DRENSE-884060 format. One line per 8 residues: number of its first residue (from 1); their letters; for each residue x, y, z of C-alpha. Coordinates in Angstrom, 1 decimal. Each point is the difference from the previous one (the first is absolute). Example, Ala and Ser with C-alpha at 12.3 -4.5 7.8 and 13.67 -1.06 7.14 Angstrom:
// DRENSE-884060
1> AS> 12.3,-4.5,7.8  1.4,3.4,-0.7
//
This chain:
// DRENSE-884060
1> MSRRALEH> 101.1,113.9,109.9  3.2,-1.7,1.5  -0.4,1.6,3.6  -3.7,-0.8,-0.1  0.8,-3.7,-0.8  2.5,-0.3,2.8  -2.4,1.4,2.6  -2.6,-2.6,-1.3
9> IASEIGAD> 2.4,-2.9,0.6  1.2,1.5,3.3  -3.6,0.0,1.3  -0.5,-3.6,-1.0  3.4,-1.6,1.1  0.3,2.3,3.2  2.9,-0.4,2.3  1.8,-2.5,-2.3
17> VVETSDEL> 0.9,3.0,-2.2  3.6,0.9,0.6  0.2,3.0,-2.3  -1.4,1.7,-3.1  1.4,2.0,-2.9  -1.2,1.6,-2.9  3.4,1.1,-1.4  0.2,0.9,-3.8
25> GDASVTVR> -3.9,-0.7,-0.2  0.2,-3.7,0.8  -2.0,-1.4,3.0  2.3,-2.0,2.2  -1.1,-1.9,3.3  2.4,-1.9,2.3  -1.9,-2.7,2.0  1.3,-2.7,2.5
33> PSALHRTL> 0.5,-3.4,-1.4  -3.1,-1.5,1.6  -2.2,2.5,-1.6  1.5,-0.4,-3.5  -2.3,-2.3,-1.7  -3.1,1.8,1.8  1.2,3.2,-1.6  0.6,-1.4,-3.5
41> EFCRDDPR> -3.5,-1.6,0.3  -1.4,3.1,0.9  1.7,2.1,-2.7  -1.2,-2.3,-2.7  -3.5,-0.6,1.1  -1.2,3.5,1.5  -2.2,1.8,-2.6  1.9,3.4,0.5
49> LRCDLLLD> 3.3,-1.6,-0.7  -0.6,-2.9,-2.4  3.8,-0.9,-0.5  -0.7,-2.9,-2.1  3.3,0.1,-1.8  3.0,-1.3,2.1  3.0,1.5,-2.0  2.9,-1.1,2.0
57> VIGVDYPD> 1.6,-1.4,3.3  3.0,1.6,0.9  3.1,-0.6,2.3  2.2,2.5,1.7  3.0,-0.9,2.1  1.1,2.1,3.1  2.6,-2.3,1.7  0.6,2.5,3.0
65> RAERFDVI> -3.6,-0.1,0.9  -1.5,-2.6,2.3  -2.9,-0.3,-2.4  2.3,-0.5,-2.7  -2.5,-0.4,-3.1  -2.6,2.2,-1.4  -2.6,-2.0,-2.0  -2.2,2.3,-2.3
73> YSMRSLST> -3.0,-0.9,-1.7  -0.6,2.6,-2.9  -3.8,0.0,-1.2  -2.1,2.0,-2.3  -3.7,0.4,-0.5  -1.1,-0.2,-3.8  -3.2,1.7,0.7  1.0,2.8,2.4
81> GERVRVKT> 3.6,0.5,-1.2  1.2,-0.2,3.7  3.5,-1.3,0.7  0.7,-1.4,3.5  3.0,-1.5,1.4  -0.3,-2.3,3.0  3.2,-0.6,1.9  1.2,-2.0,3.1
89> RVADGEPV> 3.2,-0.5,1.7  1.4,-3.4,1.1  3.1,-1.5,1.6  2.4,-2.5,-1.9  -2.1,-3.2,-0.2  -3.1,1.4,1.3  -2.8,-1.2,-2.3  -2.5,2.1,-1.9
97> STASDLWN> -3.5,-1.1,-0.8  -0.4,-0.7,-3.6  -2.4,1.9,-2.0  -0.2,-2.6,-2.9  -3.5,-0.8,1.2  -1.1,3.5,-0.8  1.9,0.5,-3.4  1.5,-2.7,-2.2
105> SANWAERE> 2.8,2.5,-0.9  1.4,-0.2,3.7  1.0,-3.4,-0.7  3.0,0.8,-2.2  0.7,3.3,1.4  0.2,-1.4,3.6  2.3,-2.8,-1.1  2.4,2.6,-1.5
113> VYDLYGVP> 0.3,1.9,3.5  0.6,-3.5,1.5  2.5,-0.8,-2.6  2.1,3.1,0.1  -0.5,1.1,3.9  -0.9,-3.3,1.7  -3.2,1.3,1.4  -2.5,-2.9,0.6
121> FSDHPDLR> -3.7,0.4,-0.8  -2.2,-2.5,2.0  -2.7,-1.9,-1.8  1.6,0.7,-3.3  -1.0,-2.9,-2.6  3.4,-0.3,-1.6  2.8,2.0,1.9  3.1,-0.7,-1.9
129> RILTHHEF> 2.6,1.8,-1.9  -0.9,1.7,-3.1  2.7,2.1,-1.6  3.1,-1.6,1.3  1.0,-3.8,-0.4  -1.5,-2.4,2.7  3.5,-0.8,1.1  0.9,3.7,0.5
137> KGHALRKD> 1.4,0.8,3.4  -1.1,3.2,1.8  -2.3,2.7,-1.1  1.4,2.3,-2.6  -1.7,3.3,0.7  0.8,0.0,3.9  2.5,2.8,0.6  2.7,-2.2,1.4
145> YPIEKGQM> 0.0,-2.2,-3.2  3.2,0.8,-2.1  -1.0,1.6,-3.3  3.2,-1.7,-1.6  -0.6,-3.5,1.3  -0.8,-2.7,-2.5  -1.3,-3.6,0.5  -0.1,-2.9,-2.4
153> CYVPEKLL> -3.2,-2.0,0.2  -0.3,-3.0,-2.3  -2.9,-2.4,0.9  -3.2,0.7,-1.9  -3.2,0.4,2.2  -2.8,-2.4,-0.3  -3.0,2.4,-0.1  -2.9,-2.7,0.2
161> TDEEIRFG> 0.2,-2.3,3.1  -0.5,-3.7,-0.3  -3.2,0.2,1.6  -1.3,2.5,-2.6  1.2,-2.1,-2.8  -1.5,-3.4,1.5  -3.4,1.5,0.9  -0.5,2.6,-2.7
169> PQLYGRTM> -3.1,1.5,-0.3  -2.0,-2.3,2.6  1.9,1.6,2.7  0.4,3.7,-1.3  -3.6,0.1,-1.3  -1.4,-0.3,3.5  2.5,0.8,2.5  3.9,0.9,0.7
177> DRSDAVVE> -0.2,-2.1,3.1  0.3,-3.7,-0.7  -1.0,-0.9,3.6  -3.4,1.4,-0.8  -0.4,-1.4,-3.5  -2.1,-2.9,-0.7  2.3,-1.7,-2.9  -0.6,-3.6,-0.8
185> EEEISSDY> 3.1,-2.0,-1.4  -2.0,-0.6,-3.2  -0.5,3.5,-0.5  3.7,0.5,-0.1  1.3,0.0,-3.7  3.5,-0.7,-1.0  -0.3,1.4,-3.5  0.9,3.5,0.9
193> LTVNLGPS> 3.2,1.3,-1.6  2.2,3.0,1.4  1.7,2.1,-2.8  1.9,3.1,0.0  -1.0,3.0,-1.9  3.3,2.0,-0.4  2.4,1.3,1.0  1.1,-1.5,-3.4
201> HPATHGAL> -3.2,0.3,-1.7  0.1,3.0,-2.5  -3.2,1.6,1.4  1.5,0.1,3.6  3.1,2.0,-1.4  2.6,-2.0,2.3  -1.3,1.7,2.9  -3.2,-1.7,1.2
209> RIEALLDG> -0.7,-3.6,1.0  -3.6,-1.6,0.7  -0.1,-3.5,1.2  -3.4,-1.3,-1.1  -1.9,-3.1,0.7  -1.8,-1.4,-3.2  -2.9,-2.2,-0.5  0.6,-0.7,-3.6
217> ETIIHSKS> 0.6,3.4,-1.4  -2.1,1.8,2.6  1.6,1.9,3.0  -1.6,-1.0,3.2  2.5,1.6,2.3  3.4,2.1,-0.2  2.3,2.2,1.8  2.2,2.7,-1.4
225> EIGYLHRC> 3.7,0.9,0.9  1.7,3.1,-0.6  3.2,1.8,0.7  2.1,-1.2,-2.8  0.8,3.6,-1.1  0.3,1.5,3.4  2.2,3.1,-0.4  -0.2,1.5,3.7
233> FEKESEDH> -1.4,3.3,-0.9  -1.3,0.7,3.4  3.4,-1.1,1.7  2.3,1.9,-2.4  -2.3,3.2,0.3  1.2,0.1,3.6  3.7,0.3,-1.2  -0.4,2.8,-2.6
241> TWQQIIPY> -1.1,3.5,-0.2  -3.7,0.9,-1.0  1.5,1.3,-3.5  1.7,-3.4,-0.7  -2.9,-2.0,0.5  -1.7,1.1,-3.3  2.0,-2.5,-2.3  -1.3,-2.7,2.5
249> TDRLNYVS> -3.6,1.0,-0.7  0.7,-0.7,-3.8  0.6,-3.6,0.8  -3.4,-0.4,1.7  -2.3,-0.3,-2.8  2.7,0.4,-2.7  -2.6,0.1,-2.7  -1.3,3.3,1.0
257> ALTNNVGY> 2.9,1.6,1.8  -0.9,3.5,-0.5  -3.3,-0.5,1.9  2.0,-1.4,2.9  2.3,2.9,-0.2  -2.9,2.5,0.4  -1.7,-2.1,3.0  3.1,0.0,2.1
265> VLAVEKMM> 1.0,3.7,-0.4  -3.6,1.0,0.8  0.2,-2.1,3.2  3.2,1.8,1.2  -1.5,3.3,-0.9  -2.9,-0.5,1.8  2.2,-0.5,3.1  1.7,3.2,-0.8
273> AIEVPERC> -3.0,1.9,-0.9  1.8,1.0,-3.4  -2.0,1.7,-2.8  1.6,-0.6,-3.4  -0.4,2.4,-3.0  -2.9,-0.2,-2.5  2.1,-1.2,-2.8  1.6,-2.6,2.1
281> QTIRVLVA> -3.3,-1.3,1.1  -1.4,-0.2,-3.4  3.1,-1.9,-1.4  -0.4,-2.4,2.8  -3.7,-0.7,-0.8  1.2,-0.5,-3.6  2.8,-2.6,0.6  -2.1,-1.7,2.6
289> ELGRIMDH> -2.6,-0.6,-2.6  2.7,-1.0,-2.6  1.0,-2.7,2.6  -3.5,-1.2,0.6  -0.5,-0.3,-4.0  3.2,-2.0,-0.3  -0.7,-2.3,2.8  -3.5,-0.8,-1.3
297> LVCVGTNL> 1.4,-0.6,-3.5  2.4,-2.7,1.6  -2.5,-1.5,2.1  -2.7,-0.5,-2.7  2.6,-1.0,-2.6  1.5,-2.5,2.2  -3.3,-1.3,1.3  -1.3,-0.6,-3.4
305> VDIGALTN> 3.4,-1.7,-1.2  -0.2,-2.4,3.0  -3.4,-1.1,-1.3  1.2,-0.5,-3.5  -0.9,3.4,-1.5  3.4,1.1,-1.5  -0.9,2.6,-2.5  -1.3,2.3,2.8
313> FWYFFNAR> 3.3,-0.1,1.7  1.7,1.4,-3.1  -2.4,2.9,-0.3  0.4,1.1,3.5  3.8,-0.5,0.2  0.6,1.9,-3.1  -2.3,2.8,1.5  2.0,-0.1,3.3
321> EHLYTVVE> 3.3,0.4,-1.9  -1.4,3.4,-1.5  -0.5,1.3,3.5  3.3,-1.6,1.3  1.6,2.2,-2.5  -1.3,3.0,1.3  0.9,-1.2,3.6  3.4,-0.5,-0.9
329> RMCGERLT> 0.5,3.4,-1.4  -1.7,1.6,3.0  1.8,-2.0,2.9  3.2,-1.5,-1.6  -1.6,-3.6,0.9  -2.7,-2.0,-1.4  -0.9,-2.4,2.8  1.4,1.4,3.4
337> TSYTRIGG> -0.5,3.6,-0.4  0.5,1.7,3.3  -1.5,3.1,-1.6  -1.5,1.7,3.3  1.8,1.7,2.7  -1.3,1.1,3.5  -1.2,3.3,-0.7  0.2,-0.3,-3.7
345> LYRDLYEG> 1.3,-1.7,-3.2  3.3,-1.2,-1.2  -0.3,2.2,-3.1  -2.5,1.8,-2.2  -1.7,-1.1,-3.1  2.3,-0.2,-3.1  -0.8,2.3,-3.1  -2.4,-1.6,-2.2
353> FEDELRHS> -1.6,-2.3,2.7  -3.6,0.9,-0.5  0.1,-0.8,-3.7  2.0,-3.4,0.4  -2.4,-1.0,2.9  -3.2,0.9,-2.0  1.2,-2.0,-3.0  0.9,-3.0,2.5
361> LGKVEEAI> -3.3,0.2,1.6  -1.6,-0.3,-3.5  1.7,-3.1,-0.5  -1.2,-1.3,3.3  -3.5,0.7,-0.7  0.2,-1.9,-3.4  1.4,-3.0,1.8  -2.8,0.1,2.7
369> GEVTALVQ> -2.6,0.1,-3.0  1.7,-2.8,-1.6  0.1,-2.2,3.1  -3.6,0.9,1.1  -1.2,-1.0,-3.5  1.8,-3.3,0.2  -1.2,-1.2,3.6  -3.0,1.9,1.2
377> RNRIFMDR> -2.4,-2.5,-1.8  2.4,-2.6,-0.6  -1.6,-3.4,0.8  3.2,-1.8,0.9  1.2,3.0,2.1  -3.6,0.1,1.7  0.1,-3.7,0.8  3.4,0.4,1.6
385> AVGIGAIS> -1.0,3.0,2.0  -3.7,0.6,0.8  -0.9,-1.4,3.5  3.7,-1.0,0.6  1.8,1.3,3.1  -3.3,1.7,0.9  -0.3,1.8,3.4  -2.9,1.9,1.6
393> QEDAINWG> 0.2,3.7,1.1  -0.2,-1.0,3.8  2.8,-2.6,-0.3  2.3,2.1,-2.2  -0.2,2.7,2.9  0.3,-2.7,2.7  3.3,-1.0,-1.8  1.3,3.6,0.0
401> WTGPCLRA> -0.3,0.4,-4.0  0.4,3.3,-1.4  0.6,1.4,-3.5  -1.3,-1.6,-3.3  -0.4,-3.4,1.5  -2.6,1.6,2.7  -1.5,2.3,-2.7  -0.6,-3.1,-2.1
409> TGVDYDVR> -2.5,-1.2,2.6  -2.0,3.4,-0.3  1.5,1.9,2.8  1.0,3.4,-1.3  2.6,0.7,2.6  3.0,1.8,-1.4  2.5,2.1,2.2  0.1,2.8,-2.6
417> KASPYGGY> -3.8,0.5,0.6  -0.6,-1.1,3.6  3.2,2.0,1.4  1.1,2.2,-2.8  3.7,1.0,-0.1  2.4,2.0,-2.4  -3.1,1.9,-1.5  -1.9,-3.1,-1.2
425> ETYDFDIP> -3.2,1.5,1.1  0.4,2.5,-2.8  0.3,-2.6,-2.8  -3.0,-1.4,-1.9  0.2,-3.9,0.0  -2.3,-3.0,0.8  0.5,-3.0,2.2  -0.7,-3.1,-2.3
433> VGENGDVY> -1.6,-2.8,2.0  -1.1,-3.5,-0.9  -2.9,-2.1,1.4  1.3,-3.6,0.3  3.5,0.3,1.5  1.4,-2.6,-2.3  2.9,-0.3,-2.3  -2.0,1.6,-2.9
441> DRVLCRIE> -1.1,3.1,2.0  3.5,0.3,1.3  1.6,0.4,-3.6  -2.9,2.3,-1.2  0.4,2.2,3.0  3.6,0.4,-0.6  -0.6,0.7,-3.7  -2.5,2.8,0.8
449> EMYQSIGI> 2.2,1.4,2.8  2.8,0.4,-2.8  -2.5,2.3,-1.9  -0.7,1.9,3.1  3.8,0.4,0.9  0.6,1.3,-3.6  -2.8,2.6,0.6  1.9,1.2,3.2
457> VNQAMDRL> 3.2,0.1,-1.8  -1.4,2.2,-2.8  -1.6,2.3,2.5  3.3,0.2,2.0  1.9,1.0,-3.1  -2.5,2.6,-0.8  0.3,1.8,3.3  3.9,-0.3,0.0
465> KPGPIFSE> 1.4,3.6,0.6  3.4,1.1,0.4  1.3,0.3,3.4  2.2,-1.8,2.8  0.0,-3.6,0.7  1.6,0.1,3.3  -1.2,1.3,3.5  1.6,3.2,1.4
473> DRRVTMPP> 0.0,-1.8,3.3  3.7,-0.3,1.0  -0.5,-3.0,2.1  -0.3,-2.0,-3.1  1.4,2.3,-2.9  3.6,0.6,-0.8  0.7,3.7,0.1  1.1,1.9,-3.2
481> KDEVYNSI> 3.8,-0.3,-0.8  0.6,3.7,0.5  -1.2,-0.4,3.6  2.1,-3.0,0.6  3.3,1.8,-1.4  -0.8,3.4,1.7  -1.8,-0.3,3.2  0.8,-2.2,3.1
489> EGMMNHFK> -3.7,-0.7,0.4  -0.4,-1.4,-3.4  3.3,-2.2,0.3  -1.3,-1.3,3.4  -3.4,-0.9,-1.6  1.6,-1.8,-2.9  2.3,-1.9,2.3  -2.4,-1.1,2.4
497> LVFEGIQV> -2.7,-1.3,-2.8  3.1,-2.0,-1.5  1.5,-1.4,2.9  -2.9,-0.5,2.4  -2.8,-0.1,-2.3  -3.6,1.3,0.3  -1.2,0.2,3.7  -3.5,-1.2,0.2
505> PAGEGYGF> -1.8,1.1,3.2  -0.3,-2.6,2.7  -3.5,-1.8,-0.2  -2.0,-2.3,-2.1  -2.5,0.3,-2.8  -1.4,-2.1,-2.9  0.4,1.2,-3.6  -2.0,-1.6,-2.8
513> SEGANGEL> -0.7,0.2,-3.7  -1.8,-2.1,-2.6  2.6,-2.4,-1.5  -0.6,-1.9,-2.9  -1.0,-3.0,1.9  -2.0,2.1,2.8  0.9,1.9,3.2  3.6,0.4,0.2
521> GFFIVSDG> 0.9,1.1,3.6  3.2,1.1,1.8  -0.5,0.0,3.8  2.8,2.0,1.4  1.7,0.2,3.4  2.7,2.7,0.4  2.1,0.9,3.0  1.2,3.4,-1.5
529> SGNPYRIK> 3.2,-1.4,-1.4  1.2,-0.2,-3.6  -1.0,-3.6,-0.4  -3.8,-1.4,0.5  -0.4,-2.0,3.2  -2.5,-2.4,-1.7  -1.7,0.1,-3.5  -2.8,-2.6,-0.5
537> VRPPCFPI> -1.2,-0.3,-3.4  -3.5,-0.9,-0.6  0.2,-2.0,-3.5  -3.5,-0.4,-1.5  0.6,-3.5,-1.5  1.0,-1.5,3.3  -3.4,-0.1,1.4  -1.4,-0.8,-3.4
545> FSSFTELV> 2.4,-3.1,-0.4  -0.9,-1.3,3.4  -3.6,-0.8,-1.3  1.5,-1.9,-3.1  -0.5,-3.6,1.6  -3.7,0.9,0.7  -0.6,1.3,-3.5  1.3,-3.0,-1.8
553> KGHMVSDA> -1.4,-2.6,2.3  -2.4,-2.3,-2.2  1.6,1.5,-3.1  2.3,-1.7,-2.6  3.6,0.3,0.1  -0.4,2.2,-3.4  -2.4,2.1,1.8  2.5,0.6,2.7
561> IATLGGLN> 2.4,1.3,-2.7  -2.6,2.3,-1.5  -0.9,1.4,3.5  3.4,0.7,1.1  0.9,2.1,-3.1  -3.1,2.1,0.6  1.0,0.8,3.6  3.3,1.5,-1.3
569> IIAGELDR> 2.4,-1.2,2.9  3.2,1.9,-0.2  2.6,-1.9,2.0  1.9,3.1,1.0  -3.0,1.7,1.4  -1.3,-3.3,1.5  2.8,-0.9,2.4  2.2,3.1,-0.1
//
């Protein structure tokens, strides 16, 4: 449908359309900057397109071009499945109209482009840095910013302004513009207290900070700060070969590294039109689901311990250890696995793998049953979770939510069903959904998803057949040793793959998979060389955490901790 979607957009926008493309099955339209906001609004509201989910905003730097920057809005329709990218090109310093009035998720996404490229967004409500320190000089993802350059920044940022603290809900309950507010001096309270939740708070894991304005113990206003764990994934990717990036994907969501490994290689293989053998594809599904189970065990276990339910933590972490024993034997590593390769896998499964895994899955099911019995109808847990951090379906989509957090609101969107990959369409599994979008539903959705993933893993083991685990495509696969030693062609093939790396054809594309937290995407730009020109990660918990301050407004501090744990914010994925 991508070609029809492009024709439909072009007929509405007219002469402001610069070019269109449906390369790799993704609809992409480039428009003039003056038409960007109108185009985005049309894609969102048109009944044929209905691109209600803004996935990401992406910047790309072309320093030798007069219109130096590409600013790309990636959208998806939850009802039609249509994927559309709207792009514009701007010169250095030329402003882009903000889309934060169309989608809440555009707020943080545009701030990231501003921070890392210096592209200004006119009428943006809070345009300031987000991943780098507020004292940082320059824009780190510009091509002329040295990759080895370091900066020392010391002064903490004050997130809430003096005016926000002084006027509190009187100002922010009605308008963001004080000049338009009718605020009497007697309305102004001096009893508000500002506190920091994190980064030293155990529930924020040393990597998140929320500056909250409190009226007693009730949060009336807050702002969040991230970037404490910024590892420069996207900058480092430009300085390494395509294959060398795989260990970096481990450190995105390091709780489910196997799932990240699969998502990344699928994106590169999409760019190269590579098909992998059946056994490789089945093993990838299997390990991706193991990653999902391990991630949910950690998320639910730590969420419960954060609100005082310690016993459940031990049940789930003991079960996780059983899976880690299998993963360690399979990959040689427990946490950072680097198990996949572009075109295949690091190595095949070991002898006895299936028996050990079935035994471990039995232990996981026992633990899930124990925890479910402890918390599902537990009055203390329900008091702490039911109605806490709740969000509607419409608001969750507006904020760019995907994964279990979105499904807890009742939206049955799962990439494995909506846009199947890796043969998922041949597996029998359901999509668990909640009703209220609160902490309680998010916990139970993840618990049920573990049962579904166990079912997928068992189906994958049942269909495993002997066979190769690597593609025969010599663009990505090392030639057999006898060819290397006995033919000049084999030796040259081997030499070029080692010293030059895989050569991905020039172009751009978006690869995606269902990560443990939601849609994990990799927007790839290749110039045809052995290194990526640009890789933009679409981390599922980035838009989810952007809504945190709205979720906790009007709740107690203790409710904020319960809410944060259920969102499953992984810092390595959040700020990359």
